[in-house]
N, C-alpha and C positions, 0 to 999 in steps of 0.2 A: 343047839336047836333053840333053846330058850333065849340065848343071847341074840340070835338072828331075829327071833320074833320080837324081842324087846327093841332092837334097833329099828325094825320096820315100824313098830308102834310109835317109837320116838320120832321117826321121820314124819310119820303121818300126823303126829301131834305138834310138829314144829309149825311155825307161822306159815311158811311157804308150802309145807306139805298139806296143810288144811286148805289153803287157797287153791292149790293145784287140784286137789281132790274134788272140791266143789265145782270148779270150772270144768273139769273133765266130765263130771256127771251131767252138767247142764248141756254141754256140747254134744254128748252122746244122745241125750234125749232129743235135742233139736235135730240131729242127723236122722233120727228115726221118724220124728213127727213131721218135720218140715224141711225137705231138701233145699228149698229156696234160701235157707239160712246161710248157705255157703257161697252164694253168688257174690260177684265182685261188688255189685251195686248195694247189696245188703250190708256187706262188710264195711263199705264206705259210710253208710248211714250209722252204723254202730260206732265207728271211729269218731265221727263228728259229734254224736251224743256224748260219748266218753270225754271228748276234748272239753266241751263246755262245762259239764258237771265237774270234770277234773280240775280245770283252772280255778273254779270257785272253791272247791274242796281243798285245794292246795293251800289257800290262804286261811280257810276255816280251820285247818289243822292247828295253826298257831293259837287260835282263840280257844279251841278245845283243850289243847295241851296246858294252857294256863288256868283251866278250870271254868272257862266261860262258854258262851254260845252266842252266835250272831244269826238271828232270825230275819235280818233285814237284807241278806245278801241278794235276794231277787230284786228288791227295790233299788239297792245300790248299783246293781248291774244295769237296771233300766235307766237310772239317773246318769251313769257314765255314758251310756249309749246316746241318751238324749242331748246331753251337753256337747258331746263330740259331734253328733249329726247337725245340731243347730248351728254350731260355729262353722262347720265345713260348708253347709248350705248357704249361710249368710255371707260367705267370702268366696263364692264362685268355685268351690272345690279345688282350689289351687294346692300345690304341694306344701307351700308354707302354711296354709290353713289346716291341712291335714295334721302336721306336726304340732302346731299350736293348739288345735282342738284336742288332740290326743293328750298333750301335757295338761291342758286345762281340766279335762275330765279326771285325770289322775290327781290333780291338786284338790279338786272337789272331793274326791274319794278320801284323800288324806284328812280333810276337814271332818268328814263323817266319822272316820275311824278315831280321830282324836276326841270327838264328842262322845262316842261310845266308851272309849278308854277312860275319859274323865269321870263319867257317871259311875263306872265300875270301880276304878282304882281309887279315886279320891272321895267319892260320895258313898261308896259301898252299896250302890243300888244293884239289885239282881240283873244280870245281863239279859236274862230271859224277858223281863219286863221292859227294860230299856230298848232292846232291839226290836221287840214286838211293836212298841209305840213308834219307834223310828220308821219301821216298815210302812205303817199307815201314813205317817207324816211325809215320807219321801214320795209315796205314790200320789198323795195330794199335791205336793209341790210340782211333780212332773206334769200332772193334769193342768195345773195352773200355767206352767211354762209353755205347754203346747196348745192351750185353750181346748183341750180334749180332742185335738186332732192328731192324725198319724203323720209323721214326718217321712215323706216318701222321696227317695232319691231316684230320679228318672234317668240319670245318665250313668250306666254301669261301666265306668272307666276310672283310670287313675289309681292312686294309692288307696283311696277309700274302698274301691271295689276289691282290690287285690288283698287287702287286709283279711277279709273273711272268705274270699273266693279263690285266691291264688293257690298255686301248688309248687312244691319243690320235689323234683324226682317222683312226681305222681302222688305225693303226700299232701293232703289239704293243709293250708296254712294254720287253721285252728288246732290241728293235731300237732303241728310243729311247735306252736306256742305252748301247748300243754306240756310237751316233752321238755322244752327249755325251762319252763317254770318249775316242773317237777324235779329236774336235775338241780336247779338252783336251791330249791327248798330242801332237798335231801342233803345237799352239801352244807347248807347253813345249819341244819339240825344236827348233823353228824360231826362236822369238822370245825365249827366255830365256837368260841366262848359264848356268844349270844345264844346259840342253839342249846348248849348245855344249861345255860341259865334259865331258858324257857322251861325246860324239863324240871329244873329245880324249883322254880316258882310254882309250877303246877302240882308238883309232888308235895311240897310243904312250904307255903309262902313265908311263914314265920321263921322257919329254919333258914330259908334263903336270905331273909333280911338280917339274921344274926351273923351270917358269914359275909355280909357286905353286898349282897345282890339286891338291887332295887326292884321289888315286886311291882311297884306302881309304874316304873318306866317300861318294864317288859310287858305289862298288861296293855299299856298304851300302844306300844309297838306292835303287839299281836293284832289288835283291832285295826290298826292302820294297814298292816299287810293284808288282812282279810278284805278290807274295803277296796284296796287297790286291785287285788286279783279279781274281785267281783266286777269292778269297773272295766277291767281288761276284757273279761268275758262278755260284758254288755256291748262293748265296742265291736268285738268279733261277731256277735250275734246280729247287730244292726247292719254291719258291713255285708254279712252273708245274705241276709234277707232284704237288704236295701230299703228297710223301713224301720222307724223307731217310734215307740210309744211307751206308756206306762206298763203295758202288758208284755214288754220285750222278754223278760225273764220270769214272768209270773209262774208260780208253782215250783220254781227251781229249788226252793229251800228244802222240800221233801227229799228229792233224789240226792242232794248234796249231803244231807244228814244221814241218809241211808248209806252212802259211800263211806262216810266217816265211821258209822257203827259197824258195817260189814268189814271194814278195814281194821277192825279190832283196836280202834282208838278208844282209850278209857275216857268216858265222858266226865269223870271226876277230875281229870287232869293228870299230867305227868307221865303219860304212857301212850305211845303211838308212833308210827313211822310213815314216811312218804310212800314207801313201798306198799304198806297196807292200804293207804288211801287210793293209790293207783289201782290196786286190785278191786277195791270197793267200787270205784267209778266204772271199771271194766265190767264188773258183775251187774251193776245197776243198768248200764247201757244194754247189756245182753238180755237181761230180764225184760226190760221195756220193749225191746225189739222182738223178743220171743212172743210176748203177749199180743203184739200187733199181728205177727205172722200167722199165729194160730187162730186169729179172728175173735179174740176175747172181746166181748161187748164193753164199751167204755164204762158202763154202769158197774161192771164187775171187775174192771181192770185193777183198781186200787185194792180191792179185797184180795184178789189172787196174788198181787204183788206183795202185799203185806204178809200173807201166809208163807210165800217162798222165802222172804227175808227172815222171818222168824225161824224157819227150819234151818236156813243157812247159819244164822247166829247161834242157834242151839247146837248144831254140829260143831261149830267153832269152839264153843265153851266145853262141850263134852270131850273133844279130842285134846284140848289144852289140859283139862283136869286129868285125863288118862295119862298124858305124857308126863305131867308133873308128878303123878302118883308113882310112875315107874322110876323117875329120877330120884324121888324121895326114898323109895324102897332100896335102891342101890346105895344111897348114902347111909341108910341105917345099917345095911349089911356090912359096908366098909367100916363103920364105926364099931360094930359088934366084933369084927375080926381084929381090929386094933386093940380093943379092950381085952 
């Protein structure tokens, strides 16, 4: 009986046990409070929100794993979307312009990521300060590039339109992009030497350097990956909305960081998984949707959202400690028997 109880607690305390418990509670509450939650149209809205947050959070995961943070992901997304849209519009929305514009936006993102990595890895500047300053600088740059105007695409056709509005077997293209990126990130972190070294750098940079792992290189690479995924999200957003401006992804930094925290990624570095980030993005998307459906006033939305997230994280920490306590107790008993 005790073993069964301990196994249940251990399962509940596992990473996926915690996530499933939180998700089930929220879904049950929504089923009671708002039946519209389960309509196909609402499910589609949730999937799209998750996709955009998730694409950015997938890249942010690398930065957090190495012990940094990127507060400029919203402006990086807006910059990528602006560069992409400007090039396509200036070249008559041809297929060639689509691919060149896409690659150009990614190259600009690589440059921003290298800049962040240089300030962090080589100058030792706090990533919080650097990326916060960059956020304002990029928003200013975008306003200069667009002359404070919105770039509107009036012809909903071609690859530009399909990028954010296309579907494959009924699944919206932004969701497919998120799934592909999530699978790639999970593979890199679990199956490649680069992924293992990212964890090593985040866990203990000095120890990593002693065994021949370049902390500077991996920090630079992490910021580049983050900036690139943010740029991809920005291009998906402008394609879906058919309009680009410095406000394209304004405010996305908050939900992305929520997805990271709820996904049990250690903000000190060295601990976290793509599976956790996927769950975090899912939960953030559902929470935002839930608040809209129940008619929470915009003035109170952030407050309610913050309370829900604190409760979710507290539950996560509690069940983790409970599970570790059970495991430690078993180990002590085993050692006592051996002695």
